[in-house]
N, C-alpha and C positions, 0 to 999 in steps of 0.2 A: 350514322347519318350525319351529313355535314350541317354546320350551324351558320345561320345568317346573323349579322349584327346590324340592327336597324337604329338609325338616329332620328329621334323625334324633333319637332320644331323647337321644343324648349332646351334642346341640347342633350337630353338624357338618351341613354342607349339601352336597347333590349335585345335579347337573343331569341331567335326562332329557328325551328327546324326548316331545312330546305323544302321548298314547295309552299311555304306560307304565302297567303294572299293579303291584300289590303284589308279585306274583311276580317281575317284572323287577327291582324294587329288591332283593329278597332275593338273587336270582341274582347281581346285580352286586356284592354285598358278599362272598359266598362260596358255593361249591357246597354246602357242608355246611349253611349256613343255609337255602338253598333247599330242601334235602331235608327239613329238620326243620319247615319252615313249614306252617301249616295255615290261617292267616287273617291279617288285618292290621287296622290302625286308620288312618283318615284323619281328622285333626283330632279325635281321640278317639272317633270312631264306628267300631265293629267292622264289617268288611266281608269279603267273600270274597277269597281269595288272588288270584283272577283279576279282581278289580274294577279298573277303569280309574281312575287318579288324575285328577280333572277339572281341577285347578288347583294352584297353589303351595300346599303343605300340609305339616303335620307328619305324618310317617308312622312307624308302629311295626309291626314284624313280630311276629306271634304264633306262637310255636313250640309243639311238642307239650308241652314242659315249662313253658310260661308259665302264670301265674295265670289269665289270661283264656282259656286253651285249653279248660278244662273245659266252659264254657257252650256253646262251639261244638261240641265233641265230643258232648256230651249231646243237643244239638238234632239233630245228624246221626244219633245212635244211635236217636232216636225214629223217624226216617224209615226207618232200617235195619230196625227192628222191624216197622213198618207194612208194609214191602215183603215181609218174610218171612211175615207173617200172610196177606197177599194171595196169595202163592205157595202157601201150604198150604191155605187155605180156598177160594181162587178169587177172582180180581179182582172178578167180578160179584157176589160174595156179601158184600163188605165195603164199608162206607162209613166214612170217617174223620172224626172230629170235630176236636178240638184236641189237640195234643201238645206242651205246654210243658216247659221246663226247670224243675225245682224243686230245692230243697236236696238235694244229694248224688245227684241223678239226674234222672229224667224220667218222664212217663207219656203214654199216648195213649188217648183215648176212642174206642171202636170200636162201630160199629153193625153187627151181624151176627146172623143167626138161629142160628148155631153157638155153643154155649156153650163159652167158652174156660175150661178147667179148669186148676188149678195143675199137673196132670200134663202138660198140653200145653206148658207153658213151656219144658221141655227140648227139645221138637221145634222150637219157634220159635227158640230159641237156636242149635240145630244149623243151621237154615236161614240164620240171620243170619251164622254163621261161613262158610257157603258163599259168601254175597254178599260178605263181606269179602275172601275169597280171589279172587273175580272182579275185585276192584279196579276197580269201575265208576266212571267219571268222573261227577262231580256237576256238572250244568250249570244255571245260572240263566237263565231266560227271562222277559222282561217282556211282559205281555199287556194288552190293553184290558179294561175291565169287561165289554164285550159278548162278547169272546172267552172270557173266564173263565166267564161265566154259560153260554154255549153249550156249553162243554166239560162242565160239571157237570150241566147239564140233560139232556144226552144220556146221561150216566151215571146219571140219576135219583137224583142225590146231593143230597137236600134240606138236609143239614147245611152243605155247602160253599156252596150257592147262597144260603143265609140269611146266611152270613158275608160273602160278596161283596156282597150287596145292601145291607148295612149299612155298608160301607166309605165313608168320606167322599169326596165328589166331588174329583177331582183327585189322589187318593192313588195312588201307583204300585203296581201289582199284579204280583207276580212268582210264578213257579212253578219248582220245582226238579225236575230229571229225573235219574234214575240207572238206566240200563238200561231195563227194562220198567216202571219205576215213576215216577210223578210225583205231586207234591203242591203245593197252594197254600201258599205260605210266604214270609215276609219274609226268612228267612235271618238271618245268614250260615251257611254250612256248610263242612265240610272239602272239599278238592278231589276226593277219591275215597273210596270205601268202604273201601279198604285202610288208611286212616289210623285206622280205629276198631278198637282192638286189645284192650280189656279191658272187658267188660260182663257183666252178669248180670240176668236178669229176676227180680223179687222176689215179686210177688203180683198177684192179680186181685181187683177189687172192682166193685161197682155204682156208677154215678154218673149223676145226672140231667143231661140236656143243659143246659149253661150254669148248672148249680147250681140249677135251678128245679124244684121237686118236682111242678109241674104238667106238666112236659115229659117226654119219653120217657126210659126208663132205658137207659143205654149200659153197655158193659163197659170198665172202666178197667184197663189193664195198667201196672204200675209196674216200672221198671228202674233200674239204676245203671250209670254208665260212668265210667271213669278212664283217664288217659293211659297207665299201665303196669299190667301184671298184678300187680306187687308192691303198687301202690297199692290195687288192687281187693281183693287178699288181706287187706291191712291193714284195709280198711273192713269186709269181711265178718267178720274177727276181732273188730273193734270191736262190730259188731252182736251177735255171739254173746256177747261179754263183757257187753254191755248187757242182753241177755236174762237172763243168769245173775244180774245185779245188780238186776234189776227190783224196786223196793221193794214193789210190790203182791204179788209172789210171796214175797219174803223176809218181808214183814210178816205174811203168813199162816203161813208155816213157823215163824217165831220168836215167834208170838203177840204181836205188837206193837200192831196196830190192826185194825179191821174196818170194813166199810161195810154199810149195810142199805137196802133199798128204802123203808123207812119214813122215811128221812132222806137222800135222795139228795145226794151231795156233801158229807156232814157226817160226819167221822170219829168212830168210837168208839174210845177208848183202852183197851186191855187192860192188865193189871197190868205186864207187861214194858215196854210202850210208855210207861206213866206214869213208870216209873223213869227212862227216858232223858229224858223231858220235864222232870221235876222236877230232874234233875241239870243240864240246860242252863239252866233258870231260876235255880237256886241259884248256878251259876257266874257268871252275869251279875249277879245281885243283889249278890254279893260285890264285884265290880268297881265296881258303882254306889256301894256304901257307901264304898269307898275314894275315890271321886271326888265325894262330896257330892250324889248324886242323892237325891230324896225320892220314895218310891213312893206312888201313889194308885190308886184304883179308881173308875171312872165307870159309870153305869147302861148296860145293854145297849140300852135303849129310851128315846128322848127325843122331845119334842114336835116336830112337823114344822116349826114356825116357826124352831126352832134351825137346822135344815139349810138353810132359806131364807136365814137371816141369814148363815150361814157361807159361802154360795155353792155348797155341795154340791148343793143342789136344782137349780140351773141347769145344773151341769156333770156331775151324777152320778146324778140321781134314777132313771134307767132301770135302774141296777144296785142299787137299794135295795129293801128289803122294808118294807111299810107295814101298819099295823093301826089300829083305832079303839077308843078307850077313853073312856067317858063323853061320847060325841059329839065327841071331840077326836081329831085325827089324830096318830098317833105313827109313828116310824120306828125300825127296828133300826139301830144305828149301823154304818156301813160304815167309819168311821175314828174314832180316839179324840180327834182334835185339838179339836173344839168343846167337848167336856166339860172338857178341860184349860184352855181359855180361860175357862170359867165359874168353875173353881176359882181361877185367877189373879185374876179380877175380884172374887172374894168378899171380899178384904181390900185395904186401901190399901197400896201398895208404895212403898218409898223406893229411891233409887238405890243405897243401901248394901246393899239386899236382893238386888240382881242380881249375878251371874246366878242365876236359879232353875232348877234342873234337875229336871224333873218326869217321872217314868217310870211306865209301866203295862204289865203283861202283859194287854192288853185284847182280849177276844174281839169280833170284828167279823163282820158278815154282808154278803156281796155276791152278787148274783145272777149266776150263770154259766149259759150255755146247757148243757143236758144233754150235748150232743155234745162240749163243751170240757172236761168233767170228766175228771180223770186222777189217780186215787189221791189221794195227799197233795200232789201237785204243783199241782193245780188243784182247789180245793174251794169250797164256798159259805159255810163258816164257818171261821175260823181265828183264831189269837191272834198279835197283833203285839207284838214287844218294843219298844213305842213309847216315845219320850221327846220332850218339848218343852222346849227351853231358852229361857227368857225373858231376853233380854240387852239391855244398852245398845249403841248403835251402835259404841262404841269397843271392845266386847268380842267383836264378831262373829268376827273372824279368829282370835283366840286360842282361842275355844270350838270353832270348826270344826276347828282343828288338833288340839285335844285329842280330839275325836270320831274323827278319822282315826287317831290313835295308838291309841285304844281298839279300833277296828275291826281294825287291824293285829295287835294282841295277841290278840284273840279268834279271828281266822281262823288265826293261827299255831298255836294249840292243836290244830287239826284238820289242819294241814299244807296248808292251802289257799293257793295262789297266786292273785292277783287282778289285774285290770286296772281302770282308772278311766275314767269317762266323765262329762264335764260337759255337762248337757242345758240348752239355752237356751229362751227364751220360745216357747210354742206359740201357734197361731192362736187357740185357745179359752182365752183368759187374761183376767185382770182386773188392773187397776192401771195406773198411768201409765208412760210410757216411761222417765222419769227414775228411778223406783224400780227398775224391772227392770234398767236399765243399772247402777245402783249394786249391786244384788244379784249380778248376774253378775260384775261386777268384783271383788267381795269374794271370791267362790268361786275365781275364777281367781288372785287374789293369793295365797291360801293354797296352792293346788296349785303355783304357780310357786315360792313361798317354800320349800316342802318339797322341791322338785326332783324330784317324782315324775312319771313319764310319764302322759299322759292324752290322750284324744281328745275332740273336740267333737261332740256330737250335736244338731245344729240343730233347734229346734222341738219337743223332746221333754220339756221341763220340765213340772212340775205346773202346774195352772191358776192357782195363787197364787204361784208363784215358781220360780226355776231350781233345779237339783239336781245333786248329785254321786252317781252310781251306781257300785257296786262289783260287778264280775262275777267270781265265783270259778270256778276250774277244778277239776273233780273228778278222781278217779284215772284215768279214761279220757278226760280232756281235753275233757269237755263243759263248756260255759259256763252259769252260772246267775247271774242278777241277784238279789242278796239285800239287801245293805246300801244305805242311801240317806241322804243328808243334803240337806235342802231348806231354802232360806232364804226366809223369808216376811215381807214387809212388809204384806201385804194383810189377813191375819186380825186383827192388832191393830187395824187401822182398822175392820174389820167389827164387832168387839166393843168398840170404844172402850176398849182397854186402855191404862192409863197408869201411870207411876210419878212420884213427886215427886223432882225433880232437886235438885242442890246449890243451885240458885237459887230453891228453893221453888216452882217452876213445874211444871205437869204436862208430862210428855214421853211419847212413844210408844215402847214397847219393840219389839224385833225378835224374831221367833220362829224358832228353828231346829228343824225337824222332823227326827227321827233314828230309824232302826231299824237293827239290826245283823244279827240272824238274819233280819229281815224278818217273814215268817210262820214261826212256830216249827214249825207242822205241816209246811210245805213243806221247811223246813230238816231236819227229821227224815227226810223222804223222801229228800232229797239225801244226808244222812249215811249212810243205810241203803245206798244205792247206792255211795257213795264208799268205804265200808269193806266192801262186799259182805256186810253183816250181821255182820261180825266187829268189833264195836265196841271201841274202846280200853277198857281195864279200868275207868277212872274212870266211864264212862257205861254199861258193859255191865249189862244187867238182872240177870244172875247172874255174879258175878265168879269164883267157884270152885265146883267140884262135887267132893265127896269120894265115892269109890267103894270099897266093900269087896269083897274077893275071896270071903270066906266068913263064916258066922255068927259065929265067935269074934272077928272084928275089929270088930263093930258097936259095942260099948261104947266102945272106944278112939276110933272114928270120931266118935261122939256127943260125946265130950269135946273133940276137936279142933274140931268144928263150933261148939260152944258158945264156945270160946276165940276163934275167928275172928269170930263174930257179935258178941261183946263189943267187939272192936276195930273194929266198923263195917263189916266185910266182908260183902257179900251172898253167902251161901254156901248150897248145897244138899247134901243127903245122899242117896246112892243105895245102899240096902242090899238091893235086890231079889235074889232068888235067880236071877240070870242070870249067864252067863259074862262075865268082865271085859272081853273083847274087844268084846262086844255093848254093854256100858255105855260103853266108851270111844268107840266109833263113834257112839253116840247123842249123847254130849256134844260130839263134834266137829261133828255136824250142827247142834247147837244153837249152835255157835260160841262156846262158853264159854271164856274166856281161860285159866283154870287148871283142869286136870283132875288130881285128886290121888288116887292109888291106895294102898290100905292092905292089906298082906298080913302074913304072920308076921314077916318080916324088919323091916318098917317099924314094926310094933307093938313088937317087942323093942327096937329102937334109938331109939324116939321120933322116927321120921322119916315122911316122905311121899314116895312115888314121883311125881315131878312131870312132867306133860306140859303143854306150852304150845301153845295153838292157833297154827298156822302155823310152829311150830319143832320140834315133836315131843318125844321123850323127853329130859328134862334130868337124869335120874338121881334118886337118893334124896337128900333134904335134910332137915335138922332142921326141926321144925315152926315154931320161932320164925324161922328163916331164910326159910321160905316166906311166913310172915305178913308179915315185914318187906319182902320183895320185892314182895308184892301191895300193901302200904300205900305203898311207894315209887312204884309205877306210878300209884296213885291220886293221890298228893300232887303228882307232877310232871306229871300228865296226859299220860303217854307215849302216843304213837300209833304 
């Protein structure tokens, strides 16, 4: 009998008789590994545990706690759910569409005359748990196209027959069986239903067959599945925490912003929201001034030919808004860069003038499908904290390094940790191979020189140049891509930008595109969720609220308020004839950082009873001490 040579992940090699399976390899290593195994990999391809190893290969065992386990578990859990639904509703009353794995879970599209309600999900879960306890073996069977079609035509299942009919000629067709249930599927799956231990069905929705609104509507059931109950519980807690922090909910409760059907996807800032926005802009403006940035403003609407010249027309016009004025076509700007190119070109530049750091809080418009809109996170108009650095080639790396240091400082103010991604040339790009290689090498040199960890994202650069993207992690560990640095040799060519060099000849500058908040509107949405609406004192819309216990305390309270306001503190006064407990609870719901109570004792001693949001009662303190504490939090931007 022939012998197979198997290479394990640690590089060691073992020999097995032909016909050996992944399960055989696991068992030969240790009984405990065999027990924990759910699938494997042959030369990098995930396969069933019982898959035969066809030739000499690299083999990896996937255990319940492996990173790759979740996809297999979730795929199998979709089948588990489908089997439970068929048992409850009746096999003859259910036809199955597709049931793929998605981020954090799975779904299955079901064709049935029975309306599956959210209340039914608990019954389906109960039946799923029964099937888990039955520990049914999951078996893979290969069938011919004719056999597969015959099976589903007999069942009058038009969904599966359509899928089978469209499979490429020669493609292997497999079906998976578990007890009284079978389904057309590529796999792989866990070896038995007993391996699926932690799951929950989340919701029911309608879905058109294959996403085509002209096709029939199916019922889509979403679920999640994890290796351990502790992981499931952690995920459900995360979802609950995310619901509490939803910026759309908090934005309404805290009067930050609103939306209207009269301007879909376009935020309206309320006074409290404008405070936050103004503080964010003022903070960045101050840092810009320290670093010799020059602020500009460009028109919201410019001639269509400008966008054709810049390349945005070819690569972006489907996402732009257009209008016509005096028989001339104009476009609302989706980006600020072409306007900055025109400003640069407006005057002759010398090599001594560079670098020129041009910044703008520029409002842009981009078309998003209505179904993609999501509060402040995905809108149709937003403001970018855009900057374009016009540099000589010898200044590229030092300027990019300075931008990275600025990003690090700004994100540190909010307590954000971040990861870095270097995105390379996309298929839909412009420019020569030589320029792209030079641009990518410059960005990589900076990152390597700084010694920061980063990953390569192949083919995800901008159409005009490679980029460095920064992904921040919020308080509940969600990732958001905000800051970006993009190196551009193309736009200076498109606009024929030049500077006079030391040799009195014309030279081409390089443009560094840069944003840190990215979209200020989106950043405010992220901040709202990151801080759960309890903003740091320096950006809080109301920094302190003074509350009186009774009428005799009002005059003193007014004097304290006036003193605070003169010091630049955003302070409110609550002198309503309400119980102090009610006033405090209301201030807590508004997430006001400092809640200051005045009664007889405080008035007599020139003090304030201080409550700090998130900390509770801090006792009575002198008015000046309270003011200094608030001013210190503002100055240090404590979070």
